[in-house]
N, CA, C and O atoms as a MOPAC input file, in Angstrom:
PM7 MOZYME 1SCF
protein

 N     91.47400 1   105.95000 1    70.44200 1
 C     91.72000 1   104.57400 1    69.91400 1
 C     93.13600 1   104.45700 1    69.41000 1
 O     93.71600 1   105.44000 1    68.94700 1
 N     93.68900 1   103.29400 1    69.49000 1
 C     95.01100 1   103.02900 1    68.96700 1
 C     94.89400 1   102.47400 1    67.51200 1
 O     93.98500 1   101.71600 1    67.17000 1
 N     95.85300 1   102.89700 1    66.71000 1
 C     95.96600 1   102.31500 1    65.37300 1
 C     96.60400 1   100.91100 1    65.49400 1
 O     97.12800 1   100.54700 1    66.54700 1
 N     96.55100 1   100.17100 1    64.44700 1
 C     97.15800 1    98.83300 1    64.45800 1
 C     98.69700 1    98.94300 1    64.69400 1
 O     99.28400 1    98.14200 1    65.42300 1
 N     99.30200 1    99.93100 1    64.07100 1
 C    100.77800 1   100.08800 1    64.27400 1
 C    101.06500 1   100.49400 1    65.67900 1
 O    102.02300 1    99.98400 1    66.26000 1
 N    100.27100 1   101.41600 1    66.29500 1
 C    100.47000 1   101.80800 1    67.69000 1
 C    100.34900 1   100.60000 1    68.64600 1
 O    101.10500 1   100.48300 1    69.61000 1
 N     99.38700 1    99.70800 1    68.35700 1
 C     99.18100 1    98.56900 1    69.13600 1
 C    100.42400 1    97.66500 1    69.11100 1
 O    100.89100 1    97.17400 1    70.13800 1
 N    100.91700 1    97.47900 1    67.92600 1
 C    102.13100 1    96.60800 1    67.72900 1
 C    103.37100 1    97.25100 1    68.43300 1
 O    104.15900 1    96.57100 1    69.09000 1
 N    103.49200 1    98.52900 1    68.26700 1
 C    104.61400 1    99.24900 1    68.89300 1
 C    104.50600 1    99.11700 1    70.42600 1
 O    105.50500 1    98.85900 1    71.09700 1
 N    103.31700 1    99.29100 1    70.96300 1
 C    103.13900 1    99.15500 1    72.44800 1
 C    103.44300 1    97.75200 1    72.92600 1
 O    104.01600 1    97.56600 1    74.00000 1
 N    103.06000 1    96.75800 1    72.13000 1
 C    103.26700 1    95.36900 1    72.49200 1
 C    104.81000 1    95.13000 1    72.71700 1
 O    105.20100 1    94.56700 1    73.74000 1
 N    105.62100 1    95.54100 1    71.80300 1
 C    107.08100 1    95.37600 1    71.92900 1
 C    107.70700 1    96.30000 1    72.93900 1
 O    108.64500 1    95.91800 1    73.64000 1
 N    107.19600 1    97.51600 1    73.02300 1
 C    107.71900 1    98.51700 1    73.96900 1
 C    107.40100 1    98.07300 1    75.43300 1
 O    108.22700 1    98.25100 1    76.32900 1
 N    106.20800 1    97.50400 1    75.65200 1
 C    105.87300 1    97.01800 1    77.02700 1
 C    106.76700 1    95.82800 1    77.38600 1
 O    107.28900 1    95.75600 1    78.49800 1
 N    106.94300 1    94.89800 1    76.44800 1
 C    107.71300 1    93.66500 1    76.74400 1
 C    109.18300 1    93.98800 1    77.01800 1
 O    109.80600 1    93.35600 1    77.87100 1
 N    109.73400 1    94.95700 1    76.30800 1
 C    111.11400 1    95.30900 1    76.46500 1
 C    111.31400 1    96.84800 1    76.25000 1
 O    111.58700 1    97.29700 1    75.13600 1
 N    111.16800 1    97.64500 1    77.37000 1
 C    111.21100 1    99.09200 1    77.24400 1
 C    112.54500 1    99.67600 1    76.76000 1
 O    112.62800 1   100.83700 1    76.35800 1
 N    113.58800 1    98.82800 1    76.81200 1
 C    114.92600 1    99.32600 1    76.38700 1
 C    115.13900 1    99.24500 1    74.85700 1
 O    116.15200 1    99.72000 1    74.34500 1
 N    114.17300 1    98.63800 1    74.13400 1
 C    114.33400 1    98.64100 1    72.70000 1
 C    114.28700 1    99.95500 1    72.06700 1
 O    113.48700 1   100.80500 1    72.45800 1
 N    115.13000 1   100.17200 1    71.07900 1
 C    115.19900 1   101.46000 1    70.39100 1
 C    114.10800 1   101.50600 1    69.37600 1
 O    113.53900 1   100.47200 1    69.02300 1
 N    113.77600 1   102.78200 1    68.85600 1
 C    112.78100 1   102.83100 1    67.81500 1
 C    113.11300 1   101.98000 1    66.57300 1
 O    112.23900 1   101.40000 1    65.92900 1
 N    114.44800 1   101.93700 1    66.27100 1
 C    114.88700 1   101.11200 1    65.13700 1
 C    114.64800 1    99.67500 1    65.30800 1
 O    114.25300 1    98.98900 1    64.36600 1
 N    114.88900 1    99.15700 1    66.56200 1
 C    114.64500 1    97.76800 1    66.84400 1
 C    113.12100 1    97.44800 1    66.81400 1
 O    112.71300 1    96.39900 1    66.31500 1
 N    112.33600 1    98.32600 1    67.32800 1
 C    110.87600 1    98.10500 1    67.31400 1
 C    110.45000 1    98.18700 1    65.87100 1
 O    109.63100 1    97.37000 1    65.45000 1
 N    110.96400 1    99.13900 1    65.06700 1
 C    110.57300 1    99.33200 1    63.69300 1
 C    110.82300 1    98.05700 1    62.89000 1
 O    110.02200 1    97.69300 1    62.02900 1
 N    111.93300 1    97.38300 1    63.17200 1
 C    112.21300 1    96.11200 1    62.42200 1
 C    111.13800 1    95.08200 1    62.70600 1
 O    110.75900 1    94.31500 1    61.82100 1
 N    110.63200 1    95.05800 1    63.96400 1
 C    109.60100 1    94.07200 1    64.33500 1
 C    108.24800 1    94.38400 1    63.79000 1
 O    107.46000 1    93.47600 1    63.52600 1
 N    107.94900 1    95.68000 1    63.61000 1
 C    106.55100 1    96.07900 1    63.20100 1
 C    106.49100 1    96.58700 1    61.70600 1
 O    105.42700 1    96.94200 1    61.19900 1
 N    107.64900 1    96.60100 1    61.05700 1
 C    107.63700 1    97.01200 1    59.66900 1
 C    107.54400 1    98.47100 1    59.40700 1
 O    106.96600 1    98.87500 1    58.39700 1
 N    108.10100 1    99.31200 1    60.29500 1
 C    108.14700 1   100.77000 1    60.11700 1
 C    109.59900 1   101.23100 1    60.27200 1
 O    110.44300 1   100.53600 1    60.84000 1
 N    109.84500 1   102.39400 1    59.76100 1
 C    111.18400 1   102.98400 1    59.95500 1
 C    111.36100 1   103.44900 1    61.37600 1
 O    110.38100 1   103.65000 1    62.09200 1
 N    112.59100 1   103.62000 1    61.79300 1
 C    112.92200 1   104.10300 1    63.14500 1
 C    112.30000 1   105.51100 1    63.32700 1
 O    111.80200 1   105.81000 1    64.41200 1
 N    112.31700 1   106.32700 1    62.35700 1
 C    111.73200 1   107.66200 1    62.47500 1
 C    110.21300 1   107.58600 1    62.68300 1
 O    109.66400 1   108.30300 1    63.52000 1
 N    109.54300 1   106.72400 1    61.92600 1
 C    108.10000 1   106.57200 1    62.07500 1
 C    107.75600 1   106.06700 1    63.47500 1
 O    106.80900 1   106.54700 1    64.09700 1
 N    108.51700 1   105.11200 1    63.96100 1
 C    108.30700 1   104.57700 1    65.34300 1
 C    108.55200 1   105.65300 1    66.39400 1
 O    107.77300 1   105.82800 1    67.33000 1
 N    109.65600 1   106.36300 1    66.21000 1
 C    109.97200 1   107.38600 1    67.16900 1
 C    108.83500 1   108.48600 1    67.24300 1
 O    108.48500 1   108.95700 1    68.32500 1
 N    108.29900 1   108.85600 1    66.08200 1
 C    107.20600 1   109.81100 1    66.10200 1
 C    105.97400 1   109.24200 1    66.77000 1
 O    105.31400 1   109.95100 1    67.52900 1
 N    105.64400 1   108.00400 1    66.52000 1
 C    104.48300 1   107.37700 1    67.17300 1
 C    104.71300 1   107.16100 1    68.66600 1
 O    103.75100 1   107.27200 1    69.42700 1
 N    105.91800 1   106.86100 1    69.13300 1
 C    106.23400 1   106.75200 1    70.52000 1
 C    106.06100 1   108.12300 1    71.17300 1
 O    105.50700 1   108.21300 1    72.26900 1
 N    106.52400 1   109.18400 1    70.52500 1
 C    106.38200 1   110.50900 1    71.05700 1
 C    104.88800 1   110.90900 1    71.18800 1
 O    104.47600 1   111.50800 1    72.18200 1
 N    104.07200 1   110.54700 1    70.12100 1
 C    102.67500 1   110.79100 1    70.14700 1
 C    101.94900 1   110.05500 1    71.30100 1
 O    101.07500 1   110.60600 1    71.97000 1
 N    102.34100 1   108.83700 1    71.48700 1
 C    101.77800 1   107.95600 1    72.55400 1
 C    102.01600 1   108.60200 1    73.95000 1
 O    101.14300 1   108.58200 1    74.81700 1
 N    103.20800 1   109.16100 1    74.12400 1
 C    103.49700 1   109.91600 1    75.34300 1
 C    102.70600 1   111.13100 1    75.49300 1
 O    102.13700 1   111.37200 1    76.55800 1
 N    102.63000 1   111.97100 1    74.40800 1
 C    101.91100 1   113.20000 1    74.43400 1
 C    100.44100 1   112.97400 1    74.70800 1
 O     99.83300 1   113.76200 1    75.43100 1
 N     99.84700 1   111.93000 1    74.15900 1
 C     98.47600 1   111.65700 1    74.38000 1
 C     98.16300 1   111.08900 1    75.75700 1
 O     97.00500 1   110.91100 1    76.13500 1
 N     99.25700 1   110.80600 1    76.50800 1
 C     99.09900 1   110.20700 1    77.85100 1
 C     98.82800 1   108.71900 1    77.83600 1
 O     98.44000 1   108.16600 1    78.86500 1
 N     99.01200 1   108.05900 1    76.73000 1
 C     98.82800 1   106.60500 1    76.67200 1
 C    100.02400 1   105.94500 1    77.41100 1
 O     99.82700 1   104.98100 1    78.15200 1
 N    101.20900 1   106.43900 1    77.22000 1
 C    102.42100 1   105.97700 1    77.93000 1
 C    102.71800 1   107.08300 1    78.95200 1
 O    103.05600 1   108.20700 1    78.58100 1
 N    102.58700 1   106.74600 1    80.25100 1
 C    102.80400 1   107.72700 1    81.30700 1
 C    104.27300 1   107.85100 1    81.65600 1
 O    104.77900 1   108.95000 1    81.88200 1
 N    104.96700 1   106.69700 1    81.69900 1
 C    106.38100 1   106.69500 1    82.04700 1
 C    107.04300 1   105.36400 1    81.78600 1
 O    106.37500 1   104.34700 1    81.60000 1
 N    108.30800 1   105.37800 1    81.77400 1
 C    109.10600 1   104.10800 1    81.63500 1
 C    109.75400 1   103.96600 1    83.00500 1
 O    110.46700 1   104.86300 1    83.45500 1
 N    109.50600 1   102.83200 1    83.67400 1
 C    110.01000 1   102.67700 1    85.02500 1
 C    110.82300 1   101.46400 1    85.21800 1
 O    110.70100 1   100.50000 1    84.46200 1
 N    111.66200 1   101.47900 1    86.21900 1
 C    112.36400 1   100.28400 1    86.66400 1
 C    111.56200 1    99.56900 1    87.67700 1
 O    111.05400 1   100.21600 1    88.59200 1
 N    111.39900 1    98.24400 1    87.59200 1
 C    110.68800 1    97.45600 1    88.59600 1
 C    111.77400 1    96.98800 1    89.59400 1
 O    112.77100 1    96.36200 1    89.23300 1
 N    111.51700 1    97.32800 1    90.85300 1
 C    112.46300 1    97.05300 1    91.93400 1
 C    112.12200 1    95.66600 1    92.52200 1
 O    110.96700 1    95.35900 1    92.81800 1
 N    113.16100 1    94.85700 1    92.67300 1
 C    113.01000 1    93.52700 1    93.31500 1
 C    113.35300 1    93.82800 1    94.82200 1
 O    114.52000 1    93.80400 1    95.21100 1
 N    112.32800 1    94.10200 1    95.63400 1
 C    112.48100 1    94.50600 1    97.02400 1
 C    113.32000 1    93.49800 1    97.83400 1
 O    114.21500 1    93.92800 1    98.56000 1
 N    113.07700 1    92.20500 1    97.74600 1
 C    113.87200 1    91.25300 1    98.51900 1
 C    115.37500 1    91.36500 1    98.18200 1
 O    116.21700 1    91.18800 1    99.06300 1
 N    115.71100 1    91.65600 1    96.91800 1
 C    117.16800 1    91.80900 1    96.60700 1
 C    117.79800 1    92.97300 1    97.30700 1
 O    119.01900 1    93.01300 1    97.45700 1
 N    116.98200 1    93.95000 1    97.75400 1
 C    117.47000 1    95.09800 1    98.47800 1
 C    117.35800 1    94.89500 1    99.95300 1
 O    117.62800 1    95.82600 1   100.71200 1
 N    116.96300 1    93.69600 1   100.41600 1
 C    116.81900 1    93.44800 1   101.81900 1
 C    115.49600 1    93.65100 1   102.44600 1
 O    115.39300 1    93.64200 1   103.67200 1
 N    114.43400 1    93.84000 1   101.63800 1
 C    113.13700 1    94.00400 1   102.19700 1
 C    112.36100 1    92.69500 1   101.99000 1
 O    111.78000 1    92.47600 1   100.92700 1
 N    112.35700 1    91.83800 1   103.00300 1
 C    111.80600 1    90.48600 1   102.90000 1
 C    110.33300 1    90.44000 1   103.20700 1
 O    109.69600 1    89.43900 1   102.87800 1
 N    109.74200 1    91.45400 1   103.81500 1
 C    108.37900 1    91.44600 1   104.22700 1
 C    107.56700 1    92.50400 1   103.39200 1
 O    107.93900 1    93.67300 1   103.28800 1
 N    106.43600 1    92.00700 1   102.81000 1
 C    105.51300 1    92.93300 1   102.21500 1
 C    104.14300 1    92.75000 1   102.71900 1
 O    103.69400 1    91.60500 1   102.78200 1
 N    103.43500 1    93.75000 1   103.08100 1
 C    102.09500 1    93.66700 1   103.70600 1
 C    101.18300 1    94.63500 1   103.03000 1
 O    101.57300 1    95.76200 1   102.72300 1
 N     99.91100 1    94.18800 1   102.78100 1
 C     98.87200 1    95.08800 1   102.39400 1
 C     98.02800 1    95.36200 1   103.54500 1
 O     97.62500 1    94.45000 1   104.26600 1
 N     97.73200 1    96.64300 1   103.75400 1
 C     96.88700 1    97.08000 1   104.86300 1
 C     95.54600 1    97.62700 1   104.35100 1
 O     95.53300 1    98.63000 1   103.63700 1
 N     94.46500 1    97.01600 1   104.68700 1
 C     93.16500 1    97.53200 1   104.24700 1
 C     92.65500 1    98.42500 1   105.37600 1
 O     92.47700 1    98.00000 1   106.51800 1
 N     92.42200 1    99.73000 1   104.98300 1
 C     92.06800 1   100.68700 1   105.98200 1
 C     90.64600 1   101.21500 1   105.74700 1
 O     90.24300 1   101.53800 1   104.63000 1
 N     89.89600 1   101.28500 1   106.88500 1
 C     88.61400 1   101.93400 1   106.84400 1
 C     88.77000 1   103.16300 1   107.68900 1
 O     89.26000 1   103.09200 1   108.81600 1
 N     88.34400 1   104.33300 1   107.13900 1
 C     88.52000 1   105.63200 1   107.84500 1
 C     87.20700 1   105.97800 1   108.59500 1
 O     86.11700 1   105.48300 1   108.30600 1
 N     87.42200 1   106.88700 1   109.60000 1
 C     86.34400 1   107.50900 1   110.30300 1
 C     85.78000 1   108.59900 1   109.44600 1
 O     86.34500 1   109.69200 1   109.40500 1
 N     84.72300 1   108.36200 1   108.77700 1
 C     84.20600 1   109.31300 1   107.76600 1
 C     83.31100 1   110.38100 1   108.42400 1
 O     82.68900 1   111.18000 1   107.72300 1
 N     83.24700 1   110.39700 1   109.74300 1
 C     82.45600 1   111.47600 1   110.38900 1
 C     83.30700 1   112.70900 1   110.46000 1
 O     82.78100 1   113.76900 1   110.80000 1
 N     84.60600 1   112.64900 1   110.16100 1
 C     85.50600 1   113.80700 1   110.13900 1
 C     85.54300 1   114.33200 1   108.71600 1
 O     85.89000 1   113.59000 1   107.79700 1
 N     85.18800 1   115.61400 1   108.51000 1
 C     85.09000 1   116.14400 1   107.16900 1
 C     86.32900 1   115.92900 1   106.24200 1
 O     86.16900 1   115.58800 1   105.07000 1
 N     87.52900 1   116.12700 1   106.76500 1
 C     88.69800 1   116.03200 1   105.89400 1
 C     89.54500 1   114.73400 1   106.17700 1
 O     90.75200 1   114.70100 1   105.93800 1
 N     88.87000 1   113.69800 1   106.68400 1
 C     89.54000 1   112.45000 1   107.06200 1
 C     90.33800 1   111.88300 1   105.90000 1
 O     91.49200 1   111.48400 1   106.05900 1
 N     89.73100 1   111.85300 1   104.76400 1
 C     90.43600 1   111.22400 1   103.59800 1
 C     91.71900 1   111.99900 1   103.28000 1
 O     92.80000 1   111.41800 1   103.19400 1
 N     91.58200 1   113.33200 1   103.10500 1
 C     92.72800 1   114.16200 1   102.73500 1
 C     93.83000 1   114.09400 1   103.75000 1
 O     95.00100 1   113.97000 1   103.39300 1
 N     93.47000 1   114.17200 1   105.02700 1
 C     94.46600 1   114.14300 1   106.10800 1
 C     95.15100 1   112.80000 1   106.18800 1
 O     96.36700 1   112.72500 1   106.36500 1
 N     94.37100 1   111.72800 1   106.05900 1
 C     94.93700 1   110.41400 1   106.08900 1
 C     95.91700 1   110.21600 1   104.91900 1
 O     97.04500 1   109.77100 1   105.13100 1
 N     95.51400 1   110.52600 1   103.75100 1
 C     96.35400 1   110.33000 1   102.55600 1
 C     97.60800 1   111.16600 1   102.60800 1
 O     98.67200 1   110.69400 1   102.20900 1
 N     97.52500 1   112.35400 1   103.07200 1
 C     98.71100 1   113.23500 1   103.18000 1
 C     99.74400 1   112.61500 1   104.20000 1
 O    100.95100 1   112.61700 1   103.96100 1
 N     99.23500 1   112.11700 1   105.28200 1
 C    100.09900 1   111.52700 1   106.28800 1
 C    100.65300 1   110.19900 1   105.77300 1
 O    101.83100 1   109.92800 1   106.00800 1
 N     99.89500 1   109.37000 1   105.10100 1
 C    100.32900 1   108.11900 1   104.60600 1
 C    101.43400 1   108.22400 1   103.56600 1
 O    102.33200 1   107.38600 1   103.48800 1
 N    101.33300 1   109.32000 1   102.74300 1
 C    102.39400 1   109.56300 1   101.77900 1
 C    103.79800 1   109.79800 1   102.39400 1
 O    104.82400 1   109.60900 1   101.74000 1
 N    103.79600 1   110.20400 1   103.63300 1
 C    105.02000 1   110.52600 1   104.34500 1
 C    105.70600 1   109.31600 1   104.92200 1
 O    106.84900 1   109.45300 1   105.35900 1
 N    105.11200 1   108.14900 1   104.96300 1
 C    105.70300 1   106.95800 1   105.46100 1
 C    106.58800 1   106.28100 1   104.40000 1
 O    106.08600 1   105.73100 1   103.42100 1
 N    107.87900 1   106.33100 1   104.60700 1
 C    108.81100 1   105.84300 1   103.53800 1
 C    108.59000 1   104.37600 1   103.16800 1
 O    108.84800 1   104.00000 1   102.02500 1
 N    108.14600 1   103.57400 1   104.05100 1
 C    107.96000 1   102.19600 1   103.75800 1
 C    106.69400 1   101.87900 1   102.94400 1
 O    106.54300 1   100.77600 1   102.41700 1
 N    105.83600 1   102.81500 1   102.85700 1
 C    104.62500 1   102.68000 1   102.04300 1
 C    104.99300 1   102.89600 1   100.61500 1
 O    105.42100 1   103.97700 1   100.21100 1
 N    104.81900 1   101.84300 1    99.85300 1
 C    105.22700 1   101.92300 1    98.41300 1
 C    104.07300 1   102.09500 1    97.43000 1
 O    104.28200 1   102.37600 1    96.25000 1
 N    102.86000 1   101.92300 1    97.93100 1
 C    101.66700 1   102.10300 1    97.11600 1
 C    100.45700 1   102.47000 1    97.97600 1
 O    100.25600 1   101.90000 1    99.04800 1
 N     99.67800 1   103.39400 1    97.51300 1
 C     98.41400 1   103.80400 1    98.12400 1
 C     97.26700 1   103.72700 1    97.06700 1
 O     97.34900 1   104.33900 1    96.00200 1
 N     96.23900 1   102.98300 1    97.38700 1
 C     95.10000 1   102.96800 1    96.54100 1
 C     93.85200 1   103.36400 1    97.34800 1
 O     93.77900 1   103.07900 1    98.54300 1
 N     92.88900 1   104.00600 1    96.71700 1
 C     91.63100 1   104.32200 1    97.39000 1
 C     90.53300 1   103.56800 1    96.75900 1
 O     90.63700 1   103.17800 1    95.59600 1
 N     89.43700 1   103.33700 1    97.50800 1
 C     88.27600 1   102.52200 1    97.03200 1
 C     86.95100 1   103.11600 1    97.44100 1
 O     86.85000 1   103.87700 1    98.40400 1
 N     85.96000 1   102.75600 1    96.69900 1
 C     84.58600 1   102.95600 1    97.13900 1
 C     84.12100 1   101.69600 1    97.77900 1
 O     84.41700 1   100.62000 1    97.26000 1
 N     83.40700 1   101.75200 1    98.88200 1
 C     82.89800 1   100.55400 1    99.54800 1
 C     83.32400 1   100.52400 1   101.01700 1
 O     83.62700 1   101.55200 1   101.62100 1
 N     83.33500 1    99.35200 1   101.54700 1
 C     83.59900 1    99.22300 1   102.97600 1
 C     85.07700 1    99.58800 1   103.31200 1
 O     85.33200 1   100.23200 1   104.32900 1
 N     86.02700 1    99.18300 1   102.47100 1
 C     87.44800 1    99.59300 1   102.63400 1
 C     87.66600 1   100.91400 1   101.89400 1
 O     87.27900 1   101.08200 1   100.73700 1
 N     88.30600 1   101.85100 1   102.61600 1
 C     88.55100 1   103.15600 1   101.96100 1
 C     89.90400 1   103.23200 1   101.28200 1
 O     90.02900 1   103.90500 1   100.25900 1
 N     90.93800 1   102.55900 1   101.81700 1
 C     92.24900 1   102.65600 1   101.21100 1
 C     92.97200 1   101.34300 1   101.45400 1
 O     92.64200 1   100.55300 1   102.33900 1
 N     94.01000 1   101.15700 1   100.58600 1
 C     94.91200 1   100.01300 1   100.75600 1
 C     96.30700 1   100.57900 1   100.71400 1
 O     96.64600 1   101.30800 1    99.78100 1
 N     97.09800 1   100.27800 1   101.66200 1
 C     98.51300 1   100.64300 1   101.66000 1
 C     99.33800 1    99.36300 1   101.48300 1
 O     99.10300 1    98.34500 1   102.13300 1
 N    100.27800 1    99.45900 1   100.60800 1
 C    101.25500 1    98.36900 1   100.42300 1
 C    102.52700 1    98.88900 1   101.10800 1
 O    102.97900 1   100.00100 1   100.83200 1
 N    103.09200 1    98.08200 1   101.99300 1
 C    104.31400 1    98.49900 1   102.62800 1
 C    105.31500 1    97.42300 1   102.62200 1
 O    104.97000 1    96.24300 1   102.55400 1
 N    106.58600 1    97.80300 1   102.69400 1
 C    107.69700 1    96.85800 1   102.76100 1
 C    108.47800 1    97.05800 1   104.04500 1
 O    108.50600 1    98.15200 1   104.60700 1
 N    109.08300 1    96.03500 1   104.48100 1
 C    109.95200 1    96.02700 1   105.68800 1
 C    111.05600 1    95.02300 1   105.49400 1
 O    110.93800 1    94.03000 1   104.77600 1
 N    112.18200 1    95.35400 1   106.20600 1
 C    113.34300 1    94.41400 1   106.13900 1
 C    113.04700 1    93.06900 1   106.71400 1
 O    113.50500 1    92.05500 1   106.18900 1
 N    112.26900 1    93.03100 1   107.81600 1
 C    111.99300 1    91.79900 1   108.50700 1
 C    110.77300 1    92.07800 1   109.43400 1
 O    110.24400 1    93.18900 1   109.47600 1
 N    110.36100 1    91.03600 1   110.16100 1
 C    109.19900 1    91.17500 1   110.99200 1
 C    109.36900 1    92.23300 1   112.12400 1
 O    108.44200 1    93.00900 1   112.35800 1
 N    110.51500 1    92.28100 1   112.82400 1
 C    110.67900 1    93.37600 1   113.80000 1
 C    110.57900 1    94.75800 1   113.19400 1
 O    109.99200 1    95.66000 1   113.79200 1
 N    111.17400 1    94.94400 1   111.95200 1
 C    111.04900 1    96.23200 1   111.28900 1
 C    109.57500 1    96.51200 1   110.97500 1
 O    109.09200 1    97.62300 1   111.19300 1
 N    108.86000 1    95.49500 1   110.46000 1
 C    107.44800 1    95.67200 1   110.11900 1
 C    106.67700 1    96.07000 1   111.36800 1
 O    105.87000 1    96.99900 1   111.31300 1
 N    106.89900 1    95.39700 1   112.49400 1
 C    106.19200 1    95.75000 1   113.72400 1
 C    106.45100 1    97.18000 1   114.14300 1
 O    105.54100 1    97.89200 1   114.56800 1
 N    107.71900 1    97.60100 1   114.01800 1
 C    108.04500 1    98.95500 1   114.35300 1
 C    107.33100 1   100.00100 1   113.41300 1
 O    106.81300 1   101.01300 1   113.88400 1
 N    107.32300 1    99.73100 1   112.13000 1
 C    106.64000 1   100.58000 1   111.18100 1
 C    105.11800 1   100.60700 1   111.50100 1
 O    104.49800 1   101.66900 1   111.56500 1
 N    104.56700 1    99.43700 1   111.69300 1
 C    103.15500 1    99.35600 1   111.96400 1
 C    102.75000 1   100.11000 1   113.25600 1
 O    101.78900 1   100.87900 1   113.27200 1
 N    103.52100 1    99.86000 1   114.33200 1
 C    103.16900 1   100.51700 1   115.62100 1
 C    103.49000 1   101.98500 1   115.61700 1
 O    102.69000 1   102.77700 1   116.11400 1
 N    104.65200 1   102.39900 1   115.06700 1
 C    105.09500 1   103.77100 1   115.21800 1
 C    104.63400 1   104.69100 1   114.08900 1
 O    104.54400 1   105.90100 1   114.29900 1
 N    104.33700 1   104.15300 1   112.88400 1
 C    104.00800 1   105.01700 1   111.77000 1
 C    102.57300 1   104.82100 1   111.25600 1
 O    101.88800 1   105.79000 1   110.92900 1
 N    102.11800 1   103.53600 1   111.18600 1
 C    100.83200 1   103.26300 1   110.58800 1
 C     99.71900 1   103.53300 1   111.60900 1
 O     98.76500 1   104.24000 1   111.28100 1
 N     99.80300 1   103.01400 1   112.79300 1
 C     98.79200 1   103.19600 1   113.78800 1
 C     98.64200 1   104.65700 1   114.26800 1
 O     97.62700 1   105.01700 1   114.86600 1
 N     99.62500 1   105.46000 1   114.00800 1
 C     99.52900 1   106.88400 1   114.31400 1
 C     98.92500 1   107.75900 1   113.21000 1
 O     98.75400 1   108.96700 1   113.37000 1
 N     98.59000 1   107.07100 1   112.02200 1
 C     98.00400 1   107.86600 1   110.96300 1
 C     96.58600 1   108.32400 1   111.39500 1
 O     95.89300 1   107.59700 1   112.10600 1
 N     96.17400 1   109.49500 1   110.97300 1
 C     94.91000 1   110.04800 1   111.42200 1
 C     93.68100 1   109.32000 1   110.87200 1
 O     93.67600 1   108.78900 1   109.76100 1
 N     92.69600 1   109.32500 1   111.66600 1
 C     91.27400 1   108.91700 1   111.27700 1
 C     91.11100 1   107.45600 1   110.90000 1
 O     90.19800 1   107.14700 1   110.13400 1
 N     91.92700 1   106.54300 1   111.38400 1
 C     91.70100 1   105.14700 1   111.06300 1
 C     90.65200 1   104.57600 1   111.99100 1
 O     90.81000 1   104.63000 1   113.21000 1
 N     89.56500 1   104.02000 1   111.42600 1
 C     88.52600 1   103.41400 1   112.18200 1
 C     88.82100 1   101.86400 1   112.34300 1
 O     88.59200 1   101.25900 1   113.39000 1
 N     89.33800 1   101.29600 1   111.23300 1
 C     89.64700 1    99.80100 1   111.24100 1
 C     90.76400 1    99.57800 1   110.26700 1
 O     90.91800 1   100.26100 1   109.25500 1
 N     91.57000 1    98.53800 1   110.64600 1
 C     92.72600 1    98.22500 1   109.82000 1
 C     92.85700 1    96.71800 1   109.76300 1
 O     92.66500 1    96.05000 1   110.77900 1
 N     93.17800 1    96.16500 1   108.60900 1
 C     93.42200 1    94.73100 1   108.44200 1
 C     94.70900 1    94.54400 1   107.73000 1
 O     94.91600 1    95.11200 1   106.65800 1
 N     95.60200 1    93.74500 1   108.30500 1
 C     96.90100 1    93.46800 1   107.67200 1
 C     96.80900 1    92.17900 1   106.91900 1
 O     96.29200 1    91.19400 1   107.44600 1
 N     97.28500 1    92.15100 1   105.71700 1
 C     97.33200 1    90.96100 1   104.84600 1
 C     98.84300 1    90.70800 1   104.42100 1
 O     99.40000 1    91.48100 1   103.64200 1
 N     99.44800 1    89.67000 1   104.92400 1
 C    100.85200 1    89.35600 1   104.63700 1
 C    100.92700 1    88.79100 1   103.25900 1
 O    100.20800 1    87.84800 1   102.93000 1
 N    101.80900 1    89.36600 1   102.42000 1
 C    102.03100 1    88.84700 1   101.10300 1
 C    102.81300 1    87.49500 1   101.21600 1
 O    103.81600 1    87.39800 1   101.92300 1
 N    102.33700 1    86.52200 1   100.53100 1
 C    103.05800 1    85.22200 1   100.48700 1
 C    103.75200 1    85.05800 1    99.18100 1
 O    104.91800 1    84.66300 1    99.15600 1
 N    103.07500 1    85.34800 1    98.06300 1
 C    103.77500 1    85.17300 1    96.77100 1
 C    103.01600 1    86.14000 1    95.77400 1
 O    101.81000 1    86.37100 1    95.86100 1
 N    103.83900 1    86.66700 1    94.83800 1
 C    103.28900 1    87.51800 1    93.76900 1
 C    103.12300 1    86.65600 1    92.56600 1
 O    104.11500 1    86.23900 1    91.96800 1
 N    101.90500 1    86.37000 1    92.18500 1
 C    101.62900 1    85.48700 1    91.11000 1
 C    101.66000 1    86.23800 1    89.74100 1
 O    102.23000 1    85.78600 1    88.74900 1
 N    101.02800 1    87.36100 1    89.78000 1
 C    101.04300 1    88.16700 1    88.52100 1
 C    101.05900 1    89.61400 1    88.93000 1
 O    100.23400 1    90.02500 1    89.74500 1
 N    101.96600 1    90.40200 1    88.39800 1
 C    102.07700 1    91.85200 1    88.67300 1
 C    102.44800 1    92.57100 1    87.37100 1
 O    103.58500 1    92.98800 1    87.15400 1
 N    101.44700 1    92.69000 1    86.53800 1
 C    101.68100 1    93.38200 1    85.26900 1
 C    100.74000 1    94.46600 1    85.03500 1
 O     99.54900 1    94.34300 1    85.32300 1
 N    101.23400 1    95.54200 1    84.51400 1
 C    100.33300 1    96.60900 1    84.01000 1
 C    100.60100 1    96.75600 1    82.54900 1
 O    101.14700 1    97.74900 1    82.06800 1
 N    100.18200 1    95.69500 1    81.84700 1
 C    100.38900 1    95.70300 1    80.40200 1
 C     99.03100 1    95.75500 1    79.67100 1
 O     98.03100 1    95.20100 1    80.12800 1
 N     99.04300 1    96.40700 1    78.58200 1
 C     97.83900 1    96.46800 1    77.78000 1
 C     97.65000 1    95.12900 1    77.06300 1
 O     98.57300 1    94.68100 1    76.38300 1
 N     96.48600 1    94.46900 1    77.18800 1
 C     96.31300 1    93.16000 1    76.58000 1
 C     96.16100 1    93.31700 1    75.09300 1
 O     95.03700 1    93.42300 1    74.60200 1
 N     97.22900 1    93.33600 1    74.37000 1
 C     97.28900 1    93.56400 1    72.92900 1
 C     97.03500 1    92.27000 1    72.14300 1
 O     97.04900 1    92.28300 1    70.91200 1

């Protein structure tokens, strides 16, 4: 469980990861040293996994984003492991999720444009092992994309 101070530290740290312990301390009423110790503890406990940059893919020339819902041929004993290992090797795949249910995996991939997407889909995705069914969902808009703790 989080203490009240840890919750408040996380709230400011999530909103603006570049804040220093001193700046966060001013907002939560603790010294910079106290905040730094708590931030270190949150990392050690695995509450904070990493501080990351969020990439604006269109700004880098990747105008197409597609989610692929994959159902695997589960009659093959190592289908999951072999599929996931191969999918990790596709540079345009930026996220892989696995599920219980009818859909086994979801791949998020980016492409510069539709011809590039078609090339990636035909030459890299369709050659992945053990795919029984695949459904492509073209991203239209990202409405909410946050991984923040609702503090």
